[in-house]
GUKEKE-579612 format. One record per residue: x, z, y of N, C-alpha, C in turn; residue in one letter. Coordinates in steps of 0.1 Angstrom, whole numbers, padded with zeros to 4 digits, always signed. Layout:
<rs>
XZYXZYXZYA/...
</rs>
This chain:
<rs>
+0141+0203+0293+0140+0204+0307+0133+0193+0314M/+0125+0195+0322+0116+0185+0329+0126+0177+0339S/+0126+0164+0338+0133+0155+0347+0124+0148+0358I/+0112+0145+0353+0102+0140+0363+0089+0148+0363I/+0086+0151+0375+0072+0160+0377+0063+0150+0386E/+0052+0147+0380+0041+0141+0391+0030+0150+0392V/+0028+0155+0405+0017+0164+0408+0006+0158+0417N/-0006+0160+0411-0018+0156+0418-0016+0142+0427N/-0012+0133+0419-0010+0119+0426-0022+0112+0428L/-0025+0107+0440-0037+0099+0443-0031+0086+0450I/-0036+0074+0445-0031+0062+0450-0043+0053+0451F/-0045+0048+0463-0057+0038+0466-0053+0024+0472E/-0060+0015+0465-0060+0002+0470-0073+0000+0479Y/-0074-0010+0488-0085-0012+0495-0099-0013+0487P/-0106-0002+0487-0119-0003+0479-0118+0003+0465G/-0105+0007+0461-0104+0011+0448-0094+0022+0447K/-0097+0032+0439-0087+0044+0436-0080+0040+0423R/-0068+0039+0424-0060+0035+0413-0055+0047+0404A/-0052+0057+0411-0047+0069+0404-0055+0081+0409L/-0060+0089+0401-0070+0098+0407-0063+0112+0401N/-0057+0119+0411-0053+0132+0409-0043+0133+0397N/-0034+0125+0395-0027+0124+0382-0015+0134+0382V/-0014+0142+0372-0002+0151+0371+0005+0148+0358S/+0017+0149+0357+0024+0145+0346+0038+0151+0345L/+0042+0157+0334+0057+0162+0333+0064+0156+0320S/+0076+0150+0324+0084+0144+0314+0097+0150+0313I/+0101+0153+0300+0113+0160+0298+0126+0150+0297N/+0137+0156+0301+0150+0147+0298+0152+0144+0284Q/+0154+0131+0282+0156+0126+0268+0145+0121+0261G/+0132+0122+0268+0120+0117+0262+0120+0102+0263D/+0111+0095+0254+0108+0081+0255+0092+0083+0255I/+0088+0081+0267+0072+0083+0268+0065+0069+0269M/+0055+0067+0260+0047+0055+0260+0036+0057+0270A/+0033+0047+0278+0024+0047+0287+0013+0037+0282L/+0001+0040+0278-0007+0031+0274-0021+0031+0279V/-0029+0021+0277-0041+0020+0284-0045+0005+0287G/-0058+0003+0289-0062-0010+0292-0058-0017+0304P/-0059-0030+0306-0055-0037+0319-0062-0030+0331N/-0056-0028+0341-0063-0021+0353-0064-0006+0352G/-0058+0000+0342-0059+0015+0341-0052+0022+0350A/-0042+0016+0356-0033+0024+0366-0018+0024+0362G/-0015+0020+0350-0002+0022+0345+0009+0017+0354K/+0008+0003+0358+0018-0003+0366+0020+0005+0380T/+0009+0008+0386+0009+0016+0398+0015+0030+0395T/+0013+0037+0385+0020+0049+0383+0036+0046+0382L/+0039+0035+0375+0055+0033+0375+0059+0030+0388L/+0053+0021+0396+0057+0019+0409+0057+0030+0418Q/+0050+0041+0417+0051+0052+0425+0064+0061+0420C/+0064+0061+0408+0076+0070+0403+0089+0062+0407I/+0090+0050+0408+0102+0043+0412+0102+0041+0426A/+0094+0049+0434+0094+0049+0449+0093+0035+0455A/+0085+0027+0448+0083+0014+0454+0069+0013+0459L/+0060+0023+0457+0046+0023+0462+0044+0038+0467A/+0038+0039+0477+0035+0052+0485+0022+0057+0482T/+0020+0068+0475+0007+0074+0472-0001+0079+0485P/-0014+0080+0484-0022+0088+0495-0017+0101+0496V/-0016+0108+0485-0011+0122+0484-0005+0124+0470S/+0000+0137+0469+0007+0141+0458+0022+0139+0460G/+0029+0146+0449+0044+0146+0450+0049+0140+0436T/+0061+0135+0437+0069+0131+0426+0083+0136+0427I/+0089+0143+0419+0102+0147+0418+0109+0140+0406T/+0123+0136+0408+0130+0131+0398+0143+0139+0398V/+0146+0146+0387+0158+0155+0386+0157+0165+0399D/+0147+0170+0402+0145+0180+0413+0143+0175+0426G/+0144+0162+0427+0145+0158+0442+0132+0150+0445E/+0125+0153+0456+0113+0146+0460+0116+0131+0463N/+0111+0121+0456+0114+0108+0460+0111+0104+0474I/+0101+0110+0479+0097+0106+0493+0107+0110+0504A/+0115+0120+0500+0126+0125+0511+0138+0116+0511D/+0141+0111+0499+0152+0101+0500+0151+0091+0489D/+0141+0081+0490+0140+0070+0479+0151+0063+0475P/+0161+0061+0485+0173+0053+0480+0181+0061+0470R/+0183+0075+0473+0191+0082+0464+0184+0083+0449A/+0170+0083+0449+0163+0084+0436+0166+0069+0429C/+0166+0058+0438+0167+0045+0432+0180+0044+0424H/+0191+0052+0428+0205+0050+0421+0203+0058+0407R/+0193+0067+0406+0191+0074+0393+0181+0067+0384K/+0176+0056+0388+0166+0049+0381+0168+0033+0379M/+0164+0030+0367+0162+0015+0366+0147+0012+0363G/+0144+0000+0369+0131-0004+0367+0128-0018+0363Y/+0121-0022+0354+0119-0035+0350+0103-0037+0352L/+0099-0045+0362+0084-0048+0363+0080-0057+0353P/+0067-0058+0353+0060-0067+0343+0064-0082+0346D/+0063-0085+0360+0067-0098+0364+0079-0097+0373F/+0090-0099+0365+0102-0097+0372+0107-0111+0378F/+0117-0110+0388+0122-0122+0394+0138-0121+0391G/+0143-0133+0390+0157-0135+0388+0162-0144+0399L/+0174-0143+0403+0180-0153+0411+0186-0165+0402Y/+0177-0174+0401+0180-0185+0391+0191-0193+0393E/+0198-0194+0405+0209-0202+0408+0223-0193+0405D/+0220-0181+0402+0232-0173+0399+0235-0172+0385L/+0247-0170+0380+0250-0169+0366+0245-0153+0362T/+0245-0152+0348+0241-0140+0342+0252-0129+0348V/+0264-0133+0348+0274-0124+0353+0272-0120+0368Y/+0269-0130+0376+0265-0127+0390+0253-0119+0391Q/+0243-0122+0383+0231-0113+0385+0234-0099+0382C/+0241-0096+0371+0245-0084+0368+0253-0077+0379L/+0262-0085+0384+0271-0079+0394+0264-0076+0407S/+0255-0085+0409+0247-0082+0423+0240-0069+0421Y/+0233-0067+0409+0225-0055+0407+0234-0042+0408M/+0244-0043+0401+0253-0032+0400+0259-0028+0414A/+0261-0038+0423+0266-0035+0436+0255-0029+0445R/+0242-0035+0443+0231-0030+0449+0228-0014+0446A/+0233-0010+0436+0231+0005+0432+0245+0012+0436H/+0254+0006+0445+0264+0012+0449+0275+0016+0437D/+0274+0007+0427+0286+0012+0416+0299+0007+0421L/+0308+0016+0420+0322+0015+0425+0327+0001+0419P/+0336-0005+0428+0342-0018+0423+0350-0017+0412H/+0357-0006+0409+0365-0004+0398+0357-0003+0384S/+0344-0001+0387+0336+0000+0373+0327-0011+0370Q/+0328-0022+0380+0319-0033+0379+0321-0040+0366L/+0334-0044+0363+0337-0053+0351+0331-0047+0340E/+0336-0033+0335+0330-0027+0324+0316-0026+0323D/+0309-0022+0335+0294-0021+0335+0287-0034+0331A/+0292-0045+0337+0286-0057+0334+0288-0062+0320I/+0301-0060+0314+0302-0063+0301+0294-0054+0290K/+0293-0041+0294+0285-0033+0286+0271-0036+0285K/+0265-0039+0297+0251-0044+0297+0248-0055+0290A/+0256-0065+0292+0255-0077+0285+0255-0076+0269A/+0265-0067+0266+0267-0065+0251+0255-0058+0245R/+0249-0048+0252+0237-0041+0248+0227-0050+0245R/+0224-0061+0254+0212-0070+0253+0215-0082+0246L/+0229-0084+0241+0232-0094+0232+0233-0107+0241K/+0237-0107+0254+0237-0119+0262+0252-0121+0268I/+0262-0115+0259+0276-0115+0266+0281-0130+0263E/+0274-0138+0256+0279-0152+0253+0273-0161+0265D/+0263-0155+0273+0257-0163+0283+0261-0160+0297R/+0272-0152+0298+0276-0147+0312+0278-0157+0322L/+0283-0169+0317+0285-0180+0328+0275-0191+0329H/+0262-0187+0322+0252-0197+0323+0243-0193+0335E/+0237-0202+0342+0227-0199+0352+0214-0193+0347K/+0209-0182+0354+0198-0175+0350+0185-0185+0347A/+0185-0195+0356+0174-0205+0356+0174-0214+0344G/+0185-0214+0337+0186-0221+0326+0183-0216+0313Q/+0181-0202+0314+0179-0194+0302+0164-0195+0298L/+0163-0193+0283+0149-0193+0278+0142-0181+0282S/+0128-0179+0280+0119-0170+0284+0125-0156+0279R/+0128-0156+0266+0133-0144+0260+0147-0139+0265G/+0156-0149+0268+0169-0145+0274+0167-0140+0288L/+0158-0145+0296+0156-0141+0310+0151-0126+0308K/+0142-0123+0298+0138-0110+0297+0149-0100+0294Q/+0158-0104+0286+0170-0097+0281+0179-0094+0294R/+0181-0104+0301+0189-0103+0314+0183-0093+0324L/+0170-0094+0326+0162-0084+0334+0163-0070+0329A/+0164-0068+0317+0165-0054+0312+0180-0049+0314I/+0189-0059+0311+0204-0056+0314+0206-0052+0329A/+0199-0060+0339+0199-0056+0351+0194-0042+0354Q/+0185-0037+0347+0178-0024+0349+0187-0013+0345A/+0197-0016+0336+0204-0005+0330+0219-0007+0333I/+0223-0017+0341+0238-0019+0344+0245-0008+0351V/+0237-0001+0359+0242+0011+0367+0242+0024+0359H/+0237+0024+0347+0236+0036+0338+0227+0045+0344E/+0214+0043+0346+0205+0053+0353+0202+0064+0344P/+0197+0075+0350+0192+0086+0343+0178+0085+0337D/+0171+0076+0345+0156+0074+0342+0156+0058+0342V/+0148+0053+0332+0144+0039+0329+0131+0036+0329L/+0124+0029+0337+0110+0026+0337+0108+0011+0334L/+0100+0010+0323+0098-0005+0318+0084-0008+0316L/+0081-0019+0323+0066-0024+0321+0066-0036+0313D/+0061-0034+0301+0060-0046+0290+0075-0052+0288E/+0083-0045+0284+0096-0049+0283+0099-0059+0271P/+0089-0059+0261+0091-0068+0248+0084-0081+0252A/+0077-0084+0262+0071-0095+0266+0080-0108+0265S/+0077-0117+0257+0085-0129+0257+0096-0129+0246G/+0099-0117+0240+0109-0114+0230+0104-0119+0215L/+0113-0124+0208+0110-0128+0193+0111-0115+0185D/+0106-0115+0174+0107-0103+0164+0119-0096+0163P/+0130-0104+0162+0144-0098+0160+0149-0093+0173E/+0146-0097+0184+0150-0092+0197+0142-0079+0200A/+0129-0079+0195+0122-0067+0197+0127-0055+0189R/+0131-0059+0178+0137-0047+0169+0150-0043+0174Q/+0158-0052+0180+0171-0047+0188+0168-0039+0199S/+0156-0043+0206+0151-0034+0218+0149-0021+0215L/+0142-0019+0203+0138-0005+0199+0152+0002+0195S/+0161-0004+0189+0174+0003+0186+0181+0006+0200S/+0181-0003+0210+0187+0000+0223+0180+0012+0229L/+0168+0013+0229+0161+0024+0235+0163+0039+0229F/+0165+0038+0216+0170+0049+0210+0184+0054+0212L/+0192+0044+0214+0206+0045+0218+0207+0051+0232E/+0199+0045+0240+0200+0050+0255+0193+0065+0255L/+0183+0068+0247+0179+0082+0248+0190+0092+0242R/+0196+0087+0232+0206+0096+0225+0218+0099+0236D/+0220+0090+0245+0229+0091+0256+0224+0099+0267Q/+0212+0105+0266+0207+0113+0276+0197+0107+0286G/+0195+0093+0284+0185+0087+0292+0171+0091+0289M/+0162+0091+0300+0149+0092+0299+0141+0079+0301T/+0131+0075+0293+0125+0063+0294+0110+0065+0295L/+0103+0057+0303+0089+0055+0303+0087+0040+0301I/+0079+0038+0290+0077+0024+0285+0061+0021+0285V/+0056+0012+0293+0044+0007+0294+0041-0005+0285S/+0033-0005+0275+0032-0017+0268+0020-0017+0259S/+0014-0028+0255+0002-0030+0248+0005-0031+0232H/+0018-0031+0229+0021-0034+0214+0025-0019+0209I/+0015-0013+0205+0014+0001+0201+0022+0004+0188L/+0022-0005+0180+0029-0004+0167+0045-0003+0171V/+0050-0012+0179+0064-0012+0183+0068+0002+0190E/+0058+0006+0199+0061+0017+0206+0064+0029+0197L/+0057+0031+0186+0057+0041+0177+0071+0043+0171E/+0077+0032+0171+0091+0031+0164+0102+0040+0173D/+0098+0041+0186+0111+0048+0193+0105+0059+0203Y/+0091+0060+0205+0086+0068+0215+0084+0083+0210C/+0086+0092+0218+0085+0106+0216+0071+0112+0220T/+0066+0106+0230+0054+0109+0235+0045+0098+0239D/+0031+0101+0240+0023+0090+0243+0014+0096+0253M/+0010+0088+0265+0002+0093+0276-0008+0080+0278T/-0021+0084+0275-0033+0074+0276-0037+0075+0291I/-0038+0064+0297-0043+0062+0311-0055+0054+0311V/-0066+0058+0318-0078+0049+0319-0085+0052+0331R/-0088+0041+0338-0095+0043+0352-0089+0053+0361D/-0074+0052+0361-0067+0061+0370-0066+0076+0366G/-0070+0079+0355-0068+0093+0349-0062+0093+0336N/-0054+0103+0335-0047+0106+0323-0057+0113+0312I/-0060+0107+0303-0072+0113+0294-0065+0119+0282I/-0052+0116+0279-0046+0123+0267-0031+0123+0268E/-0024+0133+0264-0010+0134+0264-0006+0140+0251H/+0002+0134+0241+0004+0141+0229+0019+0137+0225R/+0024+0144+0216+0038+0141+0209+0035+0131+0199L/+0044+0121+0197+0044+0111+0188+0049+0117+0174V/+0060+0125+0176+0068+0130+0164+0060+0138+0156D/+0049+0144+0161+0041+0154+0152+0026+0148+0151H/+0025+0137+0143+0011+0131+0142+0002+0141+0134P/-0011+0141+0136-0020+0148+0129-0020+0142+0115Q/-0021+0151+0105-0020+0145+0091-0033+0151+0083S/-0036+0142+0073-0048+0146+0065-0043+0142+0050E/-0049+0151+0040-0047+0146+0027-0060+0140+0022I/-0059+0128+0017-0069+0120+0011-0069+0120-0003S/-0081+0124-0010-0081+0123-0026-0093+0113-0028L/-0088+0104-0037-0098+0093-0041-0101+0097-0056L/-0114+0096-0059-0119+0100-0072-0122+0088-0080M/-0123+0089-0094-0127+0079-0102-0141+0075-0101V/-0151+0086-0100-0166+0082-0099-0172+0092-0090S/-0184+0089-0087-0191+0096-0076-0193+0111-0080S/-0195+0112-0093-0198+0126-0097-0186+0135-0095H/-0175+0129-0098-0162+0136-0095-0160+0140-0080D/-0166+0131-0071-0163+0133-0058-0172+0147-0054V/-0184+0146-0059-0192+0159-0057-0184+0172-0061E/-0179+0171-0074-0172+0183-0079-0160+0187-0069S/-0152+0175-0065-0142+0178-0056-0146+0185-0043L/-0157+0180-0038-0162+0185-0024-0165+0199-0026Y/-0172+0203-0036-0176+0218-0038-0165+0226-0041H/-0155+0221-0048-0142+0227-0051-0135+0231-0037F/-0133+0220-0029-0125+0222-0017-0132+0230-0007L/-0146+0231-0006-0153+0240+0002-0148+0254+0002E/-0143+0259-0011-0140+0272-0013-0125+0275-0012Q/-0117+0263-0009-0103+0265-0009-0097+0269+0004E/-0090+0281+0005-0084+0285+0018-0074+0273+0023P/-0074+0271+0036-0065+0262+0042-0071+0248+0044G/-0084+0245+0038-0090+0232+0040-0099+0234+0052V/-0098+0224+0060-0108+0223+0072-0111+0208+0075S/-0121+0205+0082-0124+0192+0086-0127+0184+0074Q/-0133+0191+0064-0137+0184+0051-0149+0173+0053L/-0145+0161+0048-0155+0150+0048-0157+0144+0034Q/-0168+0141+0030-0171+0135+0018-0175+0121+0019K/-0169+0111+0013-0172+0097+0013-0176+0092+0000N/-0180+0080-0001-0184+0074-0014-0175+0077-0026T/-0162+0076-0023-0151+0075-0034-0140+0085-0031S/-0140+0093-0020-0130+0101-0018-0134+0111-0008D/-0126+0122-0007-0128+0133+0004-0115+0134+0012C/-0118+0135+0024-0107+0137+0034-0108+0150+0041Q/-0097+0156+0044-0096+0169+0049-0083+0172+0055F/-0083+0181+0065-0070+0187+0070-0065+0198+0062Q/-0052+0199+0059-0046+0210+0050-0033+0214+0056Y/-0033+0226+0063-0021+0230+0070-0011+0237+0060A/-0008+0230+0051+0002+0236+0039+0013+0227+0038K/+0025+0233+0033+0036+0225+0029+0035+0217+0016D/+0045+0209+0013+0044+0201+0001+0043+0209-0012S/+0049+0221-0013+0046+0230-0024+0032+0235-0027H/+0025+0238-0014+0012+0242-0016+0002+0230-0020E/+0008+0218-0014-0001+0206-0018+0000+0204-0032Q/+0011+0205-0039+0014+0205-0054+0005+0215-0061H/+0004+0226-0056-0005+0237-0062-0019+0233-0062Q/-0023+0228-0050-0037+0224-0049-0041+0213-0059L/-0032+0203-0061-0035+0191-0070-0033+0198-0083L/-0025+0207-0087-0025+0213-0100-0037+0220-0103K/-0043+0228-0094-0056+0235-0097-0067+0225-0097K/-0067+0214-0091-0078+0204-0093-0077+0198-0107L/-0066+0195-0112-0063+0188-0125-0068+0200-0137L/-0065+0212-0133-0068+0224-0143-0084+0225-0144Q/-0090+0221-0133-0105+0222-0133-0111+0209-0137H/-0102+0199-0144-0107+0188-0150-0115+0179-0140D/-0109+0179-0127-0114+0169-0118-0105+0158-0117I/-0109+0145-0120-0102+0134-0122-0096+0130-0110E/-0082+0132-0106-0077+0126-0094-0068+0115-0097V/-0069+0103-0090-0060+0092-0093-0052+0089-0081Y/-0056+0095-0070-0047+0093-0059-0047+0104-0049Q/-0035+0109-0044-0034+0121-0037-0022+0120-0027F/-0026+0118-0014-0017+0115-0004-0019+0118+0010G/-0010+0117+0020-0013+0120+0033-0016+0108+0040C/-0026+0108+0050-0028+0097+0059-0025+0103+0072I/-0017+0096+0081-0012+0099+0092-0017+0090+0104K/-0022+0097+0114-0026+0089+0125-0015+0083+0133Q/-0014+0070+0134-0005+0063+0143-0010+0063+0157N/-0001+0057+0166-0005+0057+0180-0017+0048+0182M/-0018+0038+0175-0031+0030+0177-0043+0036+0172Q/-0043+0044+0161-0054+0052+0156-0058+0062+0167D/-0050+0069+0174-0052+0079+0183-0058+0072+0196V/-0051+0060+0200-0057+0055+0213-0071+0049+0209Y/-0073+0042+0199-0087+0035+0196-0097+0048+0194L/-0093+0059+0188-0102+0070+0186-0108+0074+0200A/-0099+0075+0211-0102+0080+0224-0111+0069+0230H/-0108+0056+0228-0116+0046+0234-0130+0045+0228V/-0131+0046+0215-0144+0047+0209-0152+0060+0212N/-0144+0070+0214-0151+0083+0218-0158+0081+0232A/-0151+0076+0241-0156+0072+0255-0167+0062+0253E/-0168+0053+0245-0178+0043+0246-0191+0048+0238Q/-0190+0060+0230-0202+0064+0224-0213+0069+0234E/-0225+0066+0233-0235+0070+0243-0236+0085+0242P/-0238+0092+0253-0239+0106+0255-0255+0110+0254Q/-0257+0118+0244-0273+0122+0241-0276+0134+0250L/
</rs>
């Protein structure tokens, strides 16, 4: 079920169109990766969804409500972490979380539990009485994320959430995002660290020059079978054999291997390998190559940069 609908969104800065007729649908429980180069429009799109920027035209609905009709009501359903966040540095961690929870109209009776839960999730429960200004860069980042989730929002918008975190903290963050998704929260994460996004994202949307140029599921990457041969004459034999094989498509012959798409299950793959060996074609490696998020992204970038003939 869709929880966020973006329809024909146009946003302009003086002299520049940042979003060009963008439409997007995000289902409840998704973790969508928003990727693209600097200046692509990712942050502007997040700000529009968060009802912090007003587009020229188009609509955004969150849980069926148009955010333009009642932005404040939508804010209660959302958490937002900007790329360049600010903290009240003279307040303690406890006071920062308390302030944010109250700003989202969390009932007083729920404050204490909400603060402790958010602090525990971000592993800053031992810092509750330290001032925000005294924290390290990484701990400030954790506090900012804790502020974004202290009111248990339905939707969480995160712009470069892993910036400033060490590898251990980044791994913990991935686990936290999966935990939040399992509890029904929907997340949109903008980041340049594609390898980490792949650990927890269900969808990927590529933005470039204010346009969405690709949206795809991450859970179902395109797979290929790669066969590496002992010598060049075996590659030639393999290529001619695979040309006649049902289910083989996108066949490519390289110096020492053949790559192709094969829409068959593991049993059929086994049967194919068995037939190759029976035909005395020397196979020394047989396996799947999966495109990760970075492969997909770079393929789109490279395709756009190729000259048009």
